[in-house]
C-alpha positions as CSV (number, residue, x, y, z in Angstrom):
1,M,24.5,4.3,-0.8
2,I,21.8,5.1,-3.3
3,R,18.3,6.0,-2.2
4,F,15.7,5.3,-4.9
5,L,11.9,5.4,-5.6
6,H,10.3,2.8,-7.8
7,G,6.8,3.5,-9.1
8,A,4.7,2.4,-12.1
9,D,1.2,2.3,-13.6
10,F,0.0,5.8,-13.0
11,H,-2.5,5.4,-15.9
12,L,-2.9,9.2,-16.3
13,D,-6.1,10.3,-18.1
14,S,-8.0,7.2,-17.0
15,A,-11.7,7.8,-17.5
16,F,-13.0,6.8,-14.0
17,G,-16.2,6.0,-15.9
18,A,-17.9,4.3,-13.0
19,L,-18.1,7.5,-11.0
20,P,-20.5,10.4,-11.5
21,P,-19.1,13.0,-14.0
22,G,-18.1,15.5,-11.4
23,Q,-16.2,13.0,-9.3
24,A,-14.6,11.4,-12.4
25,A,-13.3,14.8,-13.4
26,A,-11.9,15.4,-9.9
27,R,-10.1,12.1,-9.9
28,R,-8.5,12.8,-13.3
29,R,-7.3,16.1,-11.9
30,E,-5.9,14.4,-8.8
31,S,-4.2,11.8,-10.9
32,R,-2.3,14.5,-12.8
33,E,-1.3,16.0,-9.5
34,L,0.3,12.7,-8.5
35,A,3.7,13.5,-10.1
36,L,3.8,16.8,-8.3
37,R,3.2,15.1,-4.9
38,L,5.9,12.6,-5.8
39,A,8.3,15.4,-6.6
40,D,7.7,16.9,-3.2
41,Y,8.3,13.5,-1.6
42,V,11.5,12.9,-3.6
43,N,13.0,16.3,-2.7
44,E,12.0,16.1,1.0
45,H,13.4,12.6,1.5
46,G,16.6,13.0,-0.4
47,V,15.9,10.4,-3.1
48,D,18.7,10.1,-5.6
49,L,17.1,8.0,-8.3
50,V,13.5,7.6,-9.6
51,L,12.6,4.4,-11.5
52,L,9.2,4.5,-13.4
53,A,8.3,1.2,-14.9
54,G,5.8,2.1,-17.6
55,D,2.1,2.8,-18.2
56,L,2.4,6.3,-16.8
57,F,-0.3,7.2,-19.3
58,D,-3.5,5.2,-19.9
59,S,-2.9,5.3,-23.6
60,A,-0.2,6.1,-26.2
61,S,-2.0,9.3,-27.1
62,P,-3.0,11.1,-23.9
63,F,-3.9,14.8,-23.8
64,R,-0.9,16.9,-24.5
65,E,-1.5,18.9,-21.4
66,T,-1.2,15.7,-19.3
67,G,2.2,15.0,-20.8
68,E,3.4,18.5,-20.3
69,Q,2.3,18.5,-16.7
70,L,4.1,15.2,-16.1
71,A,7.3,16.6,-17.6
72,A,7.1,19.7,-15.5
73,A,6.6,17.7,-12.3
74,L,9.5,15.3,-13.1
75,G,11.7,18.3,-13.8
76,Q,11.1,19.5,-10.3
77,K,12.7,16.4,-8.8
78,R,16.3,16.8,-7.6
79,A,17.0,13.3,-8.8
80,R,17.7,11.4,-12.0
81,V,14.5,9.9,-13.5
82,F,14.4,6.9,-15.8
83,I,11.3,5.7,-17.6
84,S,10.5,2.4,-19.5
85,P,7.2,2.9,-21.5
86,G,4.7,0.0,-21.2
87,N,1.9,-1.5,-23.2
88,H,-0.5,1.3,-22.6
89,D,1.9,4.2,-23.1
90,W,4.2,2.5,-25.6
91,Y,6.9,4.5,-27.4
92,G,6.1,5.7,-30.9
93,P,6.6,8.7,-33.2
94,N,3.5,10.5,-32.0
95,S,3.6,9.4,-28.4
96,P,4.3,12.0,-25.6
97,W,7.7,10.4,-25.1
98,E,8.6,11.8,-28.5
99,T,6.4,15.0,-28.7
100,V,6.8,16.4,-25.2
101,N,10.0,18.3,-24.2
102,W,11.3,16.2,-21.3
103,P,13.7,17.9,-18.8
104,E,17.4,17.1,-18.7
105,N,17.1,14.9,-15.5
106,V,14.6,12.5,-17.3
107,Y,15.7,9.7,-19.5
108,V,13.1,7.7,-21.5
109,F,14.1,4.3,-22.9
110,K,12.9,4.2,-26.6
111,E,14.0,0.8,-27.9
112,S,12.5,-2.7,-27.6
113,T,15.9,-4.1,-26.6
114,L,17.8,-3.5,-23.4
115,T,20.1,-0.4,-23.6
116,A,22.3,0.8,-20.8
117,V,22.8,4.3,-19.3
118,E,25.7,4.9,-17.0
119,V,25.5,7.2,-14.0
120,P,29.2,7.4,-13.3
121,E,29.0,9.6,-10.2
122,R,27.0,6.8,-8.6
123,N,29.0,3.9,-10.0
124,L,25.7,2.8,-11.4
125,V,24.3,1.5,-14.7
126,I,20.5,1.5,-15.6
127,H,19.4,-1.1,-18.1
128,G,16.0,-0.5,-19.6
129,A,13.8,-1.0,-22.7
130,A,10.4,0.2,-24.0
131,F,7.3,-1.3,-25.5
132,T,7.2,0.0,-29.0
133,G,3.7,-1.3,-29.6
134,P,0.7,-2.4,-27.5
135,E,2.2,-5.9,-27.1
136,Q,5.7,-7.2,-26.5
137,P,5.7,-11.0,-26.9
138,E,9.4,-11.6,-26.5
139,S,11.2,-11.3,-23.2
140,L,13.3,-8.1,-22.9
141,L,15.6,-9.8,-20.5
142,A,16.4,-12.9,-22.6
143,G,20.1,-13.6,-22.9
144,F,21.1,-10.7,-20.8
145,T,23.8,-10.8,-18.1
146,A,25.2,-7.6,-16.5
147,P,29.0,-7.4,-16.7
148,A,31.0,-8.1,-13.5
149,D,32.7,-4.8,-13.6
150,G,32.3,-3.7,-10.0
151,K,29.4,-1.3,-10.8
152,R,25.9,-1.6,-9.5
153,H,23.5,-2.7,-12.2
154,I,19.7,-2.0,-12.1
155,G,17.1,-3.2,-14.6
156,L,13.9,-1.2,-15.4
157,L,11.2,-3.0,-17.4
158,H,7.4,-3.3,-17.9
159,G,6.5,-6.9,-17.9
160,E,5.2,-10.1,-16.3
161,L,7.0,-12.9,-14.5
162,D,5.9,-16.3,-15.9
163,G,2.8,-14.7,-17.4
164,A,-0.1,-16.8,-18.5
165,E,0.3,-15.5,-22.1
166,A,3.3,-14.1,-23.9
167,R,1.9,-10.6,-24.7
168,Y,3.2,-8.2,-22.2
169,G,7.0,-8.5,-21.8
170,P,7.2,-12.0,-20.4
171,I,10.1,-12.6,-18.1
172,R,11.2,-16.0,-17.0
173,R,12.6,-16.6,-13.5
174,E,15.8,-18.1,-14.8
175,E,16.4,-15.0,-16.9
176,A,16.0,-12.8,-13.8
177,A,18.3,-15.1,-11.8
178,A,21.0,-15.0,-14.5
179,S,20.8,-11.3,-15.1
180,G,23.4,-10.2,-12.6
181,L,21.2,-7.2,-11.7
182,C,21.1,-6.1,-8.1
183,Y,17.6,-4.8,-8.6
184,L,14.9,-5.4,-11.3
185,A,12.3,-2.6,-11.1
186,L,9.1,-3.9,-12.8
187,G,5.7,-2.5,-13.8
188,H,2.4,-3.8,-15.3
189,V,1.1,-5.8,-12.3
190,H,-1.3,-3.4,-10.4
191,K,-1.2,-5.3,-7.2
192,R,1.9,-4.7,-5.2
193,T,4.1,-7.8,-4.8
194,A,6.5,-8.6,-2.0
195,P,10.1,-8.4,-3.1
196,L,11.3,-11.6,-4.7
197,T,14.9,-12.7,-4.8
198,L,16.0,-14.7,-7.9
199,G,19.6,-15.6,-7.9
200,R,21.2,-12.5,-6.5
201,T,18.5,-10.2,-8.1
202,V,15.8,-8.6,-6.1
203,C,12.6,-8.1,-8.2
204,A,9.4,-6.2,-7.3
205,W,6.3,-4.6,-8.6
206,P,5.1,-1.6,-6.6
207,G,1.5,-1.8,-8.0
208,C,-0.4,1.3,-9.1
209,P,-0.2,4.4,-6.9
210,E,-4.0,5.0,-7.0
211,G,-6.8,2.4,-7.4
212,R,-9.2,3.1,-10.2
213,G,-11.9,0.5,-9.5
214,F,-13.0,-2.3,-7.3
215,D,-10.5,-4.6,-9.0
216,E,-7.7,-2.5,-7.4
217,L,-8.3,-2.7,-3.7
218,G,-6.5,-1.5,-0.6
219,E,-3.4,0.5,0.0
220,K,-1.6,1.8,-3.1
221,G,1.7,3.6,-3.4
222,F,5.3,2.9,-4.4
223,Y,8.5,1.3,-3.2
224,E,11.3,3.3,-1.6
225,G,14.6,1.6,-1.3
226,T,18.4,1.8,-0.9
227,I,21.2,0.1,-2.7
228,S,24.4,-0.2,-0.7
229,D,27.9,0.2,-2.1
230,G,28.1,-3.6,-2.3
231,G,24.8,-3.9,-4.2
232,E,22.5,-5.0,-1.3
233,V,18.9,-3.9,-1.8
234,S,16.4,-2.9,1.0
235,L,12.8,-2.0,0.1
236,T,10.0,-0.3,2.0
237,F,6.5,0.2,0.7
238,V,5.1,3.7,1.0
239,P,1.3,4.1,0.9
240,F,0.6,7.2,-1.2
241,A,-3.0,7.0,-2.5
242,R,-5.5,9.8,-1.7
243,H,-8.4,7.3,-2.1
244,R,-8.8,3.6,-1.4
245,Y,-11.2,1.1,-3.0
246,E,-12.6,-1.4,-0.5
247,I,-15.2,-4.2,-0.6
248,L,-16.8,-4.9,2.8
249,E,-19.0,-8.0,3.3
250,V,-21.4,-7.7,6.3
251,D,-23.6,-10.5,7.6
252,V,-26.8,-9.0,8.8
253,T,-28.5,-12.2,10.0
254,G,-30.4,-11.5,13.1
255,K,-29.3,-7.9,13.2
256,E,-30.6,-4.5,12.2
257,P,-28.8,-4.0,8.9
258,R,-27.7,-0.4,9.2
259,A,-26.3,-1.0,12.7
260,A,-24.5,-4.1,11.5
261,V,-22.8,-2.1,8.7
262,E,-21.8,0.8,11.0
263,A,-20.3,-1.7,13.5
264,A,-18.2,-3.2,10.7
265,L,-16.8,0.0,9.3
266,P,-13.4,1.4,10.3
267,P,-13.4,4.9,11.8
268,E,-12.0,6.7,8.8
269,T,-13.7,6.3,5.5
270,A,-14.3,9.8,4.2
271,G,-11.7,9.5,1.4
272,D,-12.5,6.0,0.4
273,L,-14.7,4.3,-2.2
274,Y,-16.7,1.4,-0.7
275,R,-18.8,-1.4,-2.0
276,I,-20.7,-2.9,0.9
277,L,-22.2,-6.4,0.3
278,L,-25.0,-7.3,2.7
279,T,-25.2,-11.1,3.3
280,G,-27.0,-13.5,5.5
281,E,-30.7,-14.0,6.1
282,T,-33.3,-11.2,6.3
283,G,-37.0,-10.8,6.2
284,E,-39.1,-10.5,3.1
285,G,-38.3,-6.8,2.8
286,G,-34.6,-7.5,2.4
287,A,-31.8,-5.5,4.1
288,G,-32.8,-2.1,2.8
289,A,-29.7,-1.5,0.7
290,A,-31.0,1.7,-0.9
291,A,-31.9,3.2,2.5
292,I,-28.5,2.3,4.0
293,Q,-26.7,3.8,1.0
294,E,-28.6,7.1,1.3
295,A,-28.1,7.3,5.1
296,L,-24.4,6.6,5.0
297,A,-23.3,8.2,1.7
298,D,-21.8,11.2,3.4
299,R,-19.3,9.1,5.2
300,F,-17.5,8.1,2.0
301,Y,-16.0,9.6,-1.1
302,A,-18.3,7.2,-3.0
303,L,-20.5,4.3,-1.7
304,E,-22.6,1.6,-3.3
305,V,-24.5,-1.0,-1.2
306,R,-25.6,-4.3,-2.7
307,D,-28.1,-6.6,-1.2
308,R,-26.8,-10.2,-1.3
309,T,-29.0,-11.5,1.5
310,R,-31.4,-14.4,1.2
311,M,-34.9,-14.8,2.5
312,A,-35.1,-16.3,6.0
313,E,-36.1,-20.0,5.8
314,D,-39.2,-19.4,8.0
315,L,-40.7,-17.1,5.3
316,W,-40.8,-20.0,2.8
317,Q,-42.9,-21.9,5.4
318,R,-45.8,-19.6,4.4
319,A,-45.9,-21.3,1.1
320,E,-48.3,-23.8,2.7
321,E,-50.9,-21.1,3.2
322,D,-54.1,-21.7,1.1
323,S,-53.9,-18.3,-0.5
324,L,-52.6,-16.4,-3.5
325,R,-49.5,-15.6,-1.4
326,G,-49.0,-19.3,-0.6
327,L,-49.4,-20.3,-4.3
328,F,-46.9,-17.7,-5.3
329,L,-44.3,-18.9,-2.7
330,R,-44.8,-22.5,-3.6
331,E,-44.0,-21.9,-7.2
332,L,-40.9,-19.9,-6.4
333,R,-39.8,-22.4,-3.7
334,Q,-39.9,-25.2,-6.3
335,R,-37.8,-23.1,-8.7
336,R,-35.4,-22.3,-5.9
337,K,-34.9,-26.1,-5.2
338,Q,-34.1,-26.7,-8.8
339,A,-31.7,-23.7,-9.1
340,E,-28.1,-24.9,-9.7
341,T,-26.2,-21.8,-8.6
342,E,-26.2,-19.3,-5.7
343,A,-26.8,-16.5,-8.2
344,E,-30.0,-18.1,-9.5
345,R,-31.2,-18.6,-5.9
346,A,-30.5,-15.0,-5.1
347,E,-32.6,-13.9,-8.1
348,I,-35.5,-16.0,-7.0
349,D,-35.2,-14.6,-3.5
350,L,-35.4,-11.1,-5.0
351,A,-38.4,-12.1,-7.1
352,A,-40.1,-13.4,-4.0
353,R,-39.5,-10.1,-2.1
354,F,-40.8,-8.0,-4.9
355,G,-43.8,-10.3,-5.4
356,L,-44.7,-10.3,-1.8
357,A,-44.4,-6.5,-1.6
358,A,-46.8,-6.2,-4.6
359,L,-49.3,-8.6,-3.0
360,D,-49.2,-6.6,0.2
361,H,-49.2,-3.2,-1.6
362,R,-45.9,-2.4,0.0
363,D,-43.0,-0.3,-1.3
364,L,-39.9,-2.6,-1.0
365,G,-37.4,0.4,-1.4
């Protein structure tokens, strides 16, 4: 039996530009430490084989120090390591795949066609390829079938399955089904996918090991698996991220907003980055998003609170008052009725709140 780890899409040297400079720098340091943490995991859990399916760097020209740190960490693994460069970290003459001195246990695929590397002591063959530019419009699996030679055959590629556009290593289902591979380790898709069996081939994307923004939510990590002597594959997802991005929507209708948020939060959030969306109906002062953010910020690694509430309907009834306030509300109420989207209505609600605050000489914040 072979025990393997399948990871992808580290995107080392990502900018983390949405964070304050200090936190962004800290997250870049943490991302470089990822490979060291993985080395500890590999050695502690007796992993024999590490499959890294591309985009380990966020660009084809990362800081040299980042490449050297990755090489040193991979060299600490008591396992064979195979890498297929992707569209962000594509292989080229000046890429780290060429300029960094990679340790003996690491093999980097360098061609844009499938090549095979035998691991005879494991009765195993790894078939992989590299992006050699930022795009790879042809399928790297087209026309391939592993030989029926009694060996276990694994594929390692960066690419999409039935992608909407043929730019990033498109793979067709029928190609995977005809490949004869027992496992196809894939990268590029940042959201983990459940294992998919096509023909006799098990395919999977582990997603990225750390989220970098609110488009990469929830648990992140890698797949750990085994391949039996007969080629049967078993996979387990291992959460490994230090920080999670989460979006939490809280309806504050008829509630004290801060209390409603605190009631909706899980007990442990100190390492997480949260975007809290306040929804429902509130008074003319809104839900106090800024005050909630200030009060709860220490409970998170990073927090932003957005007010998506709408003004309670009874507030619009004051539009009938014979006053400047009533005139103001009647004008906005008419515009609100004519608004075609929820976003337009939300903008009008916000304008009403600020306008009423100004009329009453109040501070809305």
